[in-house]
C-alpha positions in Angstrom: 22.3 13.0 -67.0 19.6 11.6 -69.3 16.1 13.0 -69.2 13.6 10.3 -68.4 10.2 10.2 -69.9 7.3 11.6 -67.8 7.5 13.8 -64.8 9.7 13.5 -61.7 8.1 13.3 -58.3 9.3 16.9 -57.6 7.7 18.3 -60.7 4.4 16.5 -59.8 4.5 18.0 -56.3 5.2 21.5 -57.6 2.2 21.2 -60.1 -0.1 19.9 -57.4 0.9 22.7 -55.0 0.3 25.4 -57.7 -3.1 23.9 -58.6 -4.0 23.8 -55.0 -3.2 27.5 -54.5 -5.1 28.5 -57.7 -8.1 26.5 -56.5 -8.0 28.0 -53.0 -7.9 31.5 -54.6 -10.5 30.9 -57.4 -13.2 28.9 -55.6 -14.2 31.6 -53.0 -14.5 34.1 -55.9 -16.5 31.7 -58.0 -19.0 31.0 -55.1 -19.3 34.7 -54.4 -20.1 35.3 -58.1 -22.8 32.6 -58.0 -24.4 34.0 -54.9 -24.4 37.5 -56.3 -25.9 36.3 -59.5 -28.6 34.5 -57.6 -29.4 37.6 -55.5 -29.5 39.8 -58.6 -31.9 37.3 -60.3 -34.3 37.6 -57.4 
């Protein structure tokens, strides 16, 4: 079975799912850090 150039659909879906999970975990923490920094600055 020859390896075709580029990504298969399954690989793209897996990467998108992983990025989505990371974003869902990281964004709330990032917004909390911003809010805490703004409060501390005041």
